[in-house]
N, C-alpha and C positions, 0 to 999 in steps of 0.2 A: 285378781291376785294368783289365781293359778298361772295365768299366762305370763306375768313378770317372774314367777318362780320357775318357770320353764326356760326363760329367756337365760335369767341368771344359770340355771343349770346347763345351759348351752355351751354360754360363755366358760365358765368354771371348769367343766370337764376338757374342752380343747385347750383350755391355757395351761391347766394341772398337767394334762398327760403331754402337751410339749415341754416345760420347765423339768418334769421328770426323766425326759430323754435328754436331758440337758441342754435344751434349744435356747438362744439367745433373745430373749423378751423383745429387744431394742431392734434386733431383725424385723420383726414384725412392723414396725414404726415405718409406714411408707406409704405419706399424706398424698402424694401425687398418684399412686395406682389408686387410691380412696376416689382420688376426683374424677379419675378416668372412667372408673366402674360407674360410679352413683353418677356421675354427670351426665356419662351417656344411658342410662338406664332411664334416668328422668326425663331426658330430651325424647328417648323412645317412648315412655308413657304419655307423655304430651301429646307428639304426632298421633299414636293410635288410638286417643279416646278423646270425646268432646269435652269440652270446659265442663258440663253441667256434672258428668261421669267422675271427673277429676275433683271436683268437691264434693261430691258424694263419697268418694274413696276415702277424702280427708277428713272428712267431718265424722267417719265411721271407725277411722283408726283407733281414737282413744278407747272407745269401747272393746276394742282387742284386751288392753290391760284392765279396764273397770268393769267389764261385764254388758251384756245387755240390758238397756233401758227396759226392754220388754221381758220383765220378771215376773213373778208372782203377784205382787202387788201391783203392777200394770193390769195383769189380766184380773184379778180381782176387782178393780175397778171396772175395765171395760163390761165383765160381765153384770157388775151392779148397775151401768148406765143401761146397758139393754134390757136390764128389767124394769127398772122407772121408765124409760121412756114407753116401753111395749105394754106396762100395768097403767101408765095413765093414757095413754090413747084407746087400751081394753075398756076402761072404766068412765072417759070423760067423752072418747070421739076423737077422732083424728084432728079435727080443727082445734083442740085442746095442744098438740103438740106440734101444731104448725110453725109456730113463731121458733119454738126449739129448733127444730127441722132446717127452718130457713135459714137461722143467724145461730148457728151452734158456738161460735166461739164468746157469743157476748149472753148467751141463753145462762139463767141462772142453774138450769138442770145439768146442763153439760159443764159448767162451772165446778159442780159439787166432785167432779172426779178429774182432778188437775193432770195427772198423768195420763190420760187419755187426750186432753183437749191438747195437749202439748204434741201430739201427734195428729197432724192436720190430715194425713193422707187416708188414715183408718176412719177418722172422723166425717172426712168426705164422702168415702166409700159407703158408709153407714145411711147417712141423710140421704144421698144420691139415690141410692137402690130404694130405703124405705119412702122415698118420694114417688119413685117410679111406680112402686107397690100400692101407694093411695092414691093416685092420679089415675091408674091405668086397672086397678083390679085383676090385674093377672093373678093367672093360676100358678100353683109352686112350681111345675116342671117348667113354665117360660120363663117365671123370674129367676130361677137355678140355671137356665142357660145362659140368661145375658150376665149373671154373676160370674157365671164360671169363665166367660170368655174375657170378662174382666181380669178375673183373677189370673190368667194365663199371662196376661201381659203384665200384670205385677208383677209375678213370678220372675221373669225375665229382668224386670227391672231390679228386681232385688238381688239377684244373681249375680247382675253385671259387674258391682265392682269387686266381690272376689275373682271372677273370671278376669279384671283387667289386672289387677293385682298378682295375681299366677301367671299372668305373661311376661309380666316382669321379673318375677322369680324365676322362670323360664330360661330368661334371656340373660341373667345375671352370669351364669358362667361362660357364657360366649363373650360378654364383655370382658372378665377375667380373662378370657385366651386373649384379647384384644390387647389389655394393658401388659400380657405377658410377652407378645410379641414384638410390642413398642420397646419393652424392656430388652428383647434379643436384640433389637436392632441398637439400642443404645450399645450394648454390651461389645455386637462385632465392631463399633466406630472406637473402641478403647481396647480391642484386643491385645495389641501391640504394648498395652502400659503394663503396672506392675500385677503380679497374680491376684495380690489383697483386691485390687479394684477390679477385676475383672469378676473374681467371685463375689463380690458385692452388688455388681448389676445383676448377677444370675441369680441371684438371691433374690432382689428385688423383684425380678420379673415372674419369679416362682410365686412369691406372695400375691404379684396379683392373680394368678390362677385362681392360689387359696382362698381368696377374700371372695372372689367369683362365686365359688361354689359355696363357700362358707354361708354368704349373705342369702344366697338363693335358697339353698335348701335347710338352713339354720333359722333363717328368721322371716325372708318374703314369703316363701312358700305355706310355713304354718300360717302365718299372719292372713294370706288370702284365703285357706281353708277357714278359718275361723270367720273371715268377712261372709263367708258361703253359709256357714250355721248360724250368722247373726243374721242374714235373710233368710233363712228356713224359719227361724224362731218368728220372726215380724210375720212372716206369710200366715201363722198361724192364727194371727188377731184376723186377718180378712177371713179365713175359713170360719171362725168361732161366727164372726158377724153374719156370715152368709147362711150358716147353719141354724142360728136364732130367728134370723129373718124367713128363712124356708119351713121352718115348723112355726111359727107363728101365722103365715100364711096358710098354711095346712090344716090351720085352727085351734092347733095346740094352746095351752094356757099358758102367759108368759113364765111361771116357774119350771113349766118341762121344756118351754122352747130356750131358756139359759141353761140349763140342764143339758140339752142337747149340743149347746156350743162349748159346756165345760167339758165335755168327754172328748173333743178334738183338741184339745190344748196337751202340750208336752208332759208329761208324767211330773217331771221336776220341777213346771212352773205351774202347774195346777194347782187349785185350791182345791182340797177336799169339800164331801158333799155335806160335811157337819160346817165346814169351815165356811164353805158359800152360804148356806142357810142362815148362819149366824150373822155374815154380814149384811145378809138382804132383810132379817128383822128391822133393821132399823130405817128401812124404806119405806115399810107397810104403813 
């Protein structure tokens, strides 16, 4: 919602300032300039990034307007899932949760937390490392090293969509210059014509430069920064899981392990101690 408000502020501020300076709004209507700039940017984006990353960027863009799916409700469910899994394992033994860990998507335990189940990457990280712990009995520091290596790779993947879109934002002013140069070429071809026609061609060329800069710094650049922020929020889910598993391997009780993970969450997304305790009561 705030992102949409920001988009409207950018558009209104530019247009109101332009119109207040007695600008002609129709002069900004240059659809072919848009085709040159946006088409070139799209083509460069397709060349620079693999198909999997392109799909990732497109799938994440709606979250710029709707907000991250890794919100407070998601993290409350994640902490509750960790508590239930660790508590069940502690009370009934590792074999009691083996089926849940092996098939989390069909597990009754996991499906009590639909927001988490809809995030298969985090679920796989949890179950894979929990399986390593139960099968090998590694000490906490060795399991930490394994999870740290995996999280380092995950962080690169989570930041990649924002970086990819940021490269587009950086290239848009350049494509605006390309459109402007082509407009000047057209202007030179009609230099002997009426002054009004020459002026219209020059205006169209300058609009190309304007659009490249406007789109790059007004929309694509901020959207890229927002995608990086979404990736950082998602990374906290992996760090939370890591902290809980490390604590349980170190011998802490499930409530303490879950509290360890809670403290790593972003402040605005973190359920309070009282809220978490209230949520966990229904699972005891």
